[in-house]
MIKOL-580719 format. One record per residue (C-alpha): residue in three letters; x, y negated, z negated. Coordinates in steps of 0.2 Angstrom, whole numbers, padded with zeros to 4 digits, always signed. Layout:
# residues N
ALAXYZ
...
***
This chain:
# residues 376
MET+0000+0000+0000
PRO+0007-0017+0004
GLU+0011-0028-0010
LYS+0008-0045-0002
LEU-0001-0052+0013
ILE+0005-0069+0021
VAL-0009-0078+0029
SER-0006-0093+0041
ALA-0019-0105+0045
GLY-0012-0110+0061
PRO-0018-0126+0069
HIS-0035-0126+0061
THR-0041-0129+0044
ARG-0050-0113+0037
ARG-0064-0112+0025
ASN-0072-0095+0020
THR-0065-0087+0036
PRO-0070-0069+0039
MET-0055-0059+0041
LEU-0051-0041+0046
VAL-0034-0035+0045
PRO-0026-0017+0047
ALA-0027-0007+0030
VAL-0012+0004+0033
GLY-0007+0012+0017
ILE-0022+0005+0007
ARG-0031+0019-0003
GLY-0046+0016-0013
PRO-0054-0001-0018
VAL-0042-0016-0019
SER-0043-0035-0022
LEU-0033-0050-0017
VAL-0026-0062-0030
THR-0020-0080-0025
PRO-0005-0089-0032
GLN-0016-0098-0044
GLY-0024-0081-0050
GLN-0040-0082-0041
ARG-0046-0065-0037
LEU-0054-0062-0020
ALA-0066-0048-0015
ALA-0059-0036-0002
GLN-0067-0021+0006
VAL-0060-0007+0016
VAL-0071-0004+0032
GLU-0070+0008+0046
CYS-0070-0001+0063
GLY-0072+0012+0076
GLU-0056+0023+0074
GLU-0047+0010+0063
THR-0047+0006+0045
ARG-0047-0012+0041
LEU-0047-0023+0026
ALA-0061-0037+0026
PHE-0060-0052+0015
LEU-0064-0070+0016
LEU-0050-0083+0017
PRO-0054-0098+0005
GLU-0050-0116+0011
LEU-0033-0117+0019
ALA-0027-0133+0027
CYS-0020-0132+0046
GLY-0002-0127+0046
GLN-0002-0120+0028
THR+0001-0102+0023
LEU-0006-0093+0008
GLU+0001-0078-0001
LEU-0011-0065-0007
ARG-0005-0051-0019
VAL-0014-0034-0016
GLU-0020-0026-0031
PRO-0030-0010-0036
GLY-0047-0012-0042
GLU-0063-0020-0034
ALA-0067-0038-0037
ALA-0085-0044-0037
GLY-0091-0055-0022
PRO-0106-0062-0016
GLY-0110-0046-0008
VAL-0121-0040+0006
GLU-0134-0026+0003
VAL-0141-0017+0018
ARG-0154-0004+0013
GLU-0169+0005+0022
ILE-0187+0000+0018
GLY-0199+0013+0023
THR-0195+0022+0039
ASP-0192+0008+0051
GLN-0184-0006+0043
LEU-0168-0011+0036
GLN-0168-0026+0024
VAL-0152-0037+0023
ARG-0148-0048+0007
VAL-0133-0059+0006
ALA-0128-0065-0011
GLY-0144-0058-0018
GLU-0155-0068-0006
HIS-0166-0061+0008
PHE-0157-0065+0025
THR-0166-0055+0038
THR-0175-0038+0041
TYR-0171-0027+0056
ASN-0186-0019+0063
PHE-0184-0004+0073
GLY-0200+0005+0074
ARG-0209+0012+0089
GLN-0223-0001+0087
TYR-0210-0014+0094
ALA-0206-0015+0113
LYS-0188-0018+0106
PRO-0179-0019+0089
ASN-0179-0036+0082
PHE-0173-0046+0067
TYR-0188-0055+0058
PRO-0188-0064+0047
VAL-0172-0074+0048
LEU-0170-0085+0032
VAL-0157-0098+0026
SER-0160-0104+0008
GLY-0178-0097+0009
THR-0182-0106+0024
ARG-0187-0098+0040
LEU-0177-0102+0055
THR-0186-0092+0068
ARG-0204-0092+0074
ASP-0217-0081+0065
PHE-0228-0078+0080
PRO-0231-0064+0084
LEU-0226-0054+0069
GLY-0232-0066+0056
GLU-0243-0080+0051
GLY-0234-0096+0054
PRO-0236-0114+0048
GLU-0250-0125+0055
GLY-0245-0130+0073
GLU-0234-0116+0076
SER-0233-0112+0095
LYS-0241-0096+0102
ASP-0234-0094+0119
HIS-0223-0080+0125
LYS-0228-0066+0114
HIS-0212-0056+0119
HIS-0201-0070+0110
ILE-0200-0060+0094
SER-0189-0070+0082
MET-0171-0063+0087
TYR-0168-0049+0099
VAL-0159-0041+0114
ALA-0167-0039+0130
HIS-0166-0041+0149
GLY-0179-0043+0163
ASP-0172-0032+0176
LEU-0163-0015+0174
ASN-0164-0006+0190
GLY-0180-0015+0193
THR-0188-0012+0176
ASP-0193-0026+0165
ILE-0187-0025+0147
TRP-0191-0042+0143
SER-0209-0047+0144
GLU-0223-0036+0137
ASP-0237-0039+0149
LYS-0238-0024+0162
ASP-0228-0009+0166
PHE-0213-0015+0155
GLY-0199-0005+0148
ARG-0194-0003+0131
THR-0179-0002+0119
VAL-0180+0014+0109
HIS-0170+0015+0093
ARG-0162+0033+0092
GLY-0153+0032+0076
PHE-0140+0024+0065
GLU-0122+0030+0066
GLY-0119+0021+0049
VAL-0127+0008+0037
VAL-0114-0001+0025
SER-0116-0013+0010
GLY-0102-0021+0001
PRO-0094-0035-0009
VAL-0088-0043+0008
VAL-0097-0036+0023
GLY-0113-0025+0027
GLY-0121-0020+0042
PHE-0125-0005+0053
GLU-0121+0003+0070
SER-0136+0011+0080
THR-0139+0019+0096
ASN-0153+0014+0108
ASP-0161+0020+0125
TRP-0167+0008+0137
VAL-0182+0016+0146
THR-0195+0013+0159
ALA-0213+0011+0156
GLY-0214+0029+0159
GLY-0201+0034+0146
GLN-0187+0038+0158
LYS-0170+0034+0152
ILE-0160+0020+0161
ILE-0145+0017+0150
SER-0138+0019+0133
GLU-0134+0005+0121
ARG-0123+0005+0106
ARG-0126-0010+0094
ARG-0114-0015+0080
VAL-0120-0028+0068
VAL-0109-0036+0054
PHE-0116-0048+0040
TRP-0103-0058+0030
ALA-0105-0062+0012
GLN-0103-0081+0015
PRO-0102-0089-0003
ASP-0110-0105+0003
ALA-0128-0108+0011
GLY-0123-0103+0028
ARG-0124-0086+0036
LEU-0114-0077+0049
MET-0118-0062+0059
ASP-0107-0053+0072
LEU-0116-0043+0086
THR-0108-0032+0098
VAL-0119-0024+0111
GLU-0111-0010+0122
PHE-0120-0002+0137
THR-0115+0015+0144
ALA-0123+0020+0161
THR-0126+0038+0156
GLU-0140+0042+0168
GLY-0131+0035+0184
PRO-0128+0018+0191
VAL-0137+0003+0183
LYS-0140-0014+0191
PHE-0143-0029+0179
GLY-0153-0039+0190
ASP-0152-0058+0193
THR-0166-0065+0182
LYS-0168-0079+0170
GLU-0180-0068+0160
GLY-0167-0061+0148
GLY-0154-0064+0135
ILE-0142-0051+0128
ILE-0144-0061+0112
SER-0161-0071+0111
VAL-0167-0082+0098
ARG-0185-0091+0096
LEU-0183-0104+0084
ALA-0196-0111+0072
THR-0207-0122+0081
SER-0203-0139+0071
MET-0184-0136+0078
ASP-0190-0136+0096
GLY-0181-0150+0106
LYS-0198-0157+0111
HIS-0202-0159+0092
GLY-0186-0167+0086
GLY-0173-0154+0088
LEU-0156-0155+0098
ILE-0147-0143+0109
ARG-0129-0146+0110
ASN-0115-0135+0118
ALA-0096-0134+0117
TYR-0093-0147+0131
GLY-0104-0160+0122
GLY-0119-0157+0133
LEU-0135-0162+0125
THR-0153-0157+0127
GLU-0161-0144+0139
GLU-0156-0155+0154
GLU-0137-0154+0151
THR-0136-0137+0144
TRP-0148-0125+0153
GLY-0140-0115+0166
LYS-0122-0121+0161
ARG-0108-0111+0155
ALA-0101-0114+0138
GLN-0092-0105+0124
TRP-0106-0109+0112
VAL-0122-0118+0110
ASP-0129-0125+0094
TYR-0148-0128+0092
CYS-0152-0138+0076
GLY-0168-0147+0070
PRO-0180-0150+0056
VAL-0188-0136+0046
GLY-0195-0136+0028
GLY-0191-0154+0026
ARG-0173-0151+0030
THR-0161-0150+0045
PHE-0155-0132+0049
GLY-0146-0125+0065
VAL-0142-0109+0074
THR-0126-0107+0084
ILE-0122-0093+0096
TYR-0103-0091+0099
ASP-0097-0081+0114
HIS-0081-0071+0113
PRO-0068-0070+0126
SER-0070-0051+0127
SER-0088-0053+0132
PHE-0093-0050+0150
ARG-0093-0065+0161
TYR-0086-0076+0147
PRO-0090-0090+0145
THR-0108-0086+0147
TRP-0122-0096+0155
TRP-0137-0101+0143
HIS-0155-0100+0146
VAL-0160-0113+0132
ARG-0176-0122+0132
ASP-0184-0137+0123
TYR-0198-0126+0117
GLY-0186-0116+0106
LEU-0180-0102+0117
PHE-0162-0099+0115
THR-0153-0085+0125
ALA-0135-0080+0132
ASN-0139-0074+0149
PRO-0124-0073+0162
PHE-0136-0065+0176
ALA-0148-0079+0182
TRP-0137-0087+0195
HIS-0150-0090+0208
ASP-0161-0099+0195
TYR-0146-0109+0187
TYR-0139-0115+0204
GLY-0156-0116+0213
ASP-0150-0105+0227
PRO-0159-0089+0232
LYS-0143-0084+0241
VAL-0132-0084+0225
ASP-0133-0067+0217
GLY-0129-0065+0198
SER-0133-0047+0197
HIS-0121-0034+0192
LEU-0119-0016+0195
VAL-0112-0004+0181
PRO-0106+0012+0189
ALA-0111+0029+0182
GLY-0102+0032+0167
GLY-0096+0013+0166
THR-0098+0002+0152
LEU-0103-0017+0149
CYS-0099-0026+0133
PHE-0105-0041+0125
ARG-0099-0049+0108
TYR-0106-0063+0099
ARG-0105-0072+0082
LEU-0121-0081+0076
TYR-0120-0095+0063
PHE-0136-0100+0054
HIS-0132-0116+0045
PRO-0139-0130+0034
GLY-0136-0147+0042
ASP-0134-0152+0060
THR-0120-0147+0072
CYS-0107-0159+0065
GLU-0111-0157+0047
ALA-0110-0139+0049
ALA-0093-0140+0058
VAL-0099-0129+0072
SER-0084-0133+0084
GLU-0071-0130+0071
ARG-0078-0113+0065
TYR-0078-0106+0083
HIS-0059-0104+0081
ASP-0061-0093+0066
PHE-0070-0081+0078
ILE-0058-0082+0093
ASN-0042-0088+0086
PRO-0042-0081+0068
PRO-0028-0084+0055
ARG-0012-0073+0057
VAL-0008-0061+0044
LYS+0008-0052+0040
GLU+0014-0040+0026
ALA+0027-0046+0014
***
């Protein structure tokens, strides 16, 4: 087991930064101790075939380093608890507060996260799964809080829920994890036609970080494998590999604001544009909250295009070229060959305050340019 870890902030100031480092030689529970004697929670987690150590780096100024002593024994942290409720739900609690519930039963056309809460405030629309506040919009019944979908897979619509639509069928969990630093799950899904014929396999990995402040972080990896033969992801704006329908009061037409990584504002400057991230913030419950989706450089067609609307729909969709460019001769479809894979990776940041107050731009580098770590 290493005695010490030296963490370098690099050119960015860090604050409660998620860290995943190789856990070579670490056996059993450990904690990390700062030079001031502060004990940080750490958690050994399995990441595919690798074992890694997860922890949250406290505030560290740009250009600074921090020496962390590795000691046996678990330190308490805010914690993430992921537990099954009944037969078709996983409830996620962060620092003891309900953050979201993953609904995967056959009564849904696709698994979804509902509700999504920060400090007890619902950031996604209740309709059609719940009774929302007065004045909540009731359009697009298939915009179910937060979900993964696409409107043209070999011609099958797995986006809308009107007629002859396909479904995403939950097949099982590879693992469900809770802990002092992270919690989450890995699941397998089949995307099928209206008649139930399998089109493609999906592996979904979701990680929730135990942020000690009011913000919430969720990492999502979606990996498709063409197990049944070639699969064409068609060119359509009706889709989003990660899709969010925000609370109605946050809509751009009700006082909310869309902002992307290049400084584009409103639907007019962000819809159909490529950007590393988009943040959508607005008033809800008497306060300002926002949701950021960060795209990762390893994602297909990074940086992605965005299907983001003033009425609260917010999706990462890299396929809808003929709509984005207003040219029917442009084709954004993509063919995954038999046995081939297609992978997307995102981080979602649910935050109090607007884009600037939540330091959305700075926190993107925690995701794509994390601090460096070496053993000492």
